[in-house]
C-alpha positions in Angstrom: -27.5 9.6 90.1 -28.5 12.7 88.3 -30.8 15.4 89.8 -32.3 17.1 87.2 -34.5 20.5 88.2 -37.1 21.3 85.7 -38.6 24.2 85.9 -40.2 27.7 83.8 -44.0 29.4 83.9 -47.2 28.3 83.9 -48.3 26.1 80.9 -44.6 26.4 79.4 -45.0 23.1 78.2 -42.8 21.6 81.5 -45.0 18.4 82.1 -44.2 17.9 77.7 -40.4 17.6 78.7 -41.1 15.3 81.4 -43.2 13.4 80.1 -40.2 12.6 76.7 -37.6 12.1 79.6 -39.8 9.7 81.3 -40.2 7.5 78.0 -36.5 7.5 77.9 -36.6 6.1 81.7 -35.8 8.8 83.4 -37.7 9.2 87.2 -39.9 12.0 86.7 -40.9 13.5 90.3 -44.1 15.6 89.2 -44.0 18.5 92.5 -47.5 19.2 91.5 -48.6 16.5 91.7 -47.0 15.9 95.6 -48.7 19.4 96.0 -52.3 18.2 95.8 -51.8 15.4 97.6 -50.2 17.6 100.6 -53.4 19.8 100.0 -55.6 17.1 101.0 -53.6 15.9 104.0 -53.2 19.4 105.3 -56.6 20.2 104.5 -58.0 20.8 108.3 -55.5 24.0 108.0 -56.0 25.2 104.8 -60.2 25.5 105.8 -59.0 27.2 109.0 -56.7 29.5 107.2 -58.9 30.3 104.0 -62.5 29.6 105.4 -65.1 27.0 104.8 -65.7 28.2 101.1 -62.6 26.3 99.6 -64.1 22.9 101.5 -65.3 20.4 99.1 -66.4 17.6 100.8 -63.4 15.4 102.3 -60.9 17.7 99.3 -59.9 20.8 98.7 -62.0 22.8 96.1 -58.9 23.8 94.2 -60.7 26.9 92.3 -62.0 28.7 94.7 -58.8 28.4 96.8 -56.7 29.8 93.4 -59.1 32.4 93.8 -58.4 33.9 96.7 -54.3 33.0 96.6 -53.5 34.3 93.3 -55.3 37.5 94.0 -53.3 38.2 97.2 -49.3 37.8 97.4 -49.8 37.5 101.2 -52.3 34.6 101.2 -50.1 32.9 98.8 -47.1 33.1 100.8 -49.8 31.7 103.9 -50.8 28.6 101.5 -47.3 27.9 100.9 -45.8 27.9 104.6 -48.7 25.4 104.8 -48.0 23.2 102.1 -43.6 23.7 100.9 -41.9 22.1 103.8 -44.1 18.2 103.4 -43.1 18.8 100.0 -39.7 19.5 100.1 -39.6 17.0 102.6 -41.3 14.0 100.2 -38.9 15.1 97.5 -36.1 14.7 99.3 -37.1 10.8 100.2 -38.0 10.1 96.9 -34.8 10.9 95.5 -33.0 9.3 98.5 -34.9 5.9 97.9 -34.9 6.1 94.0 -32.7 3.5 92.6 -32.8 5.5 89.0 -29.8 6.7 87.6 -31.5 9.9 86.5 -34.3 11.9 88.2 -36.3 14.8 87.0 -37.4 17.0 89.6 -40.5 18.7 87.4 -41.4 21.9 89.6 -42.2 25.3 88.7 -41.8 26.8 92.1 -38.0 24.8 91.8 -35.8 28.0 93.3 -39.0 29.2 95.6 -39.2 26.3 97.3 -35.4 25.8 97.5 -35.5 22.4 95.4 -32.6 23.7 93.3 -30.5 22.8 96.1 -31.4 19.3 96.0 -30.2 19.6 91.8 -27.1 18.7 90.0 -28.5 20.3 86.7 -31.3 22.9 86.0 -33.6 23.1 82.8 -35.8 26.1 82.5 -38.4 26.0 79.8 -39.6 29.3 78.3 -42.4 29.7 75.8 -44.2 32.5 74.6 -46.8 34.4 76.8 -50.1 34.2 74.3 -49.0 30.5 73.8 -49.2 29.8 77.4 -52.6 31.6 77.8 -54.0 29.7 75.1 -52.7 26.6 76.5 -54.0 27.4 79.6 -57.2 28.7 78.4 -58.0 25.0 76.5 -56.5 23.1 79.6 -58.3 24.3 82.7 -60.6 27.0 81.1 -59.2 29.8 82.4 -60.1 33.5 81.5 -57.1 36.2 80.6 -57.6 37.8 84.2 -57.4 34.2 86.1 -54.3 33.3 83.9 -52.5 36.9 84.4 -53.2 36.7 87.9 -51.3 33.0 88.0 -48.3 34.6 85.7 -48.0 37.6 87.7 -47.8 35.2 91.1 -44.7 33.3 89.2 -42.5 37.0 88.8 -39.6 35.2 90.7 -40.1 32.0 87.8 -37.1 33.4 85.8 -33.6 32.6 85.1 -32.1 35.1 86.6 -33.6 34.7 89.6 -32.9 30.8 90.1 -30.8 31.0 93.0 -27.5 28.6 92.0 -24.5 28.9 90.4 -25.0 26.1 87.9 -25.4 26.8 84.3 -29.4 26.8 83.7 -29.9 24.8 80.3 -33.1 27.1 78.5 -35.5 25.0 76.5 -37.7 27.4 73.5 -40.6 25.6 73.2 -43.0 26.3 70.9 -45.6 24.1 68.7 -42.9 21.9 66.7 -42.7 18.4 68.6 -39.6 17.3 66.4 -37.6 20.5 68.0 -38.8 19.4 71.5 -37.7 15.5 71.0 -34.4 17.0 69.8 -33.6 19.0 72.5 -34.0 16.5 75.0 -32.2 13.9 73.0 -29.5 16.4 72.7 -29.6 17.4 76.4 -29.0 13.7 77.6 -26.2 13.3 74.9 -24.2 16.6 76.1 -24.6 15.5 79.8 -23.7 11.9 79.2 -26.9 10.7 80.2 -27.2 7.3 77.8 -30.8 7.2 78.0 -30.5 3.5 75.8 -29.0 2.4 79.1 -31.8 4.1 81.4 -34.9 1.8 79.6 
């Protein structure tokens, strides 16, 4: 099995690439999705730390929580200390029990969480700042200041900050779907991943 880390800043297009790998039979572990589940599991700890204003019935109001943590780096670290250990363990379990020939770890915080240590290869998705903002505004309705807060919280998400001796493959994600498809196909060929055998 080959484990490929897929990372990049907010709205760089990680999910778009992950979907293309999934269409070719690669198992995708979406670390954001794991985070949503762990957030529910750790609901009481999150409320105890950040207050009842982040409570939303039996769940957590992620918008309210985001406003708190993305405007204060220390509070973001405190939230990550609550959520990340369980998320990392779940990633390990999913990899260990996988029967797939290839697994994608789709994680913006691949390096910060230490998930890069689970990977055999790393792909970094880059996209222009304004394009990422437009995507974020369209998908989540975020203002420029809210987007900038999230972007600023990801200063360590950069090729130079990935703590690995492996070569990091950089994909430049613009608007052309044809190029994106070609990047994925060429990458599979380059690493000897027979996508036809994975389907």
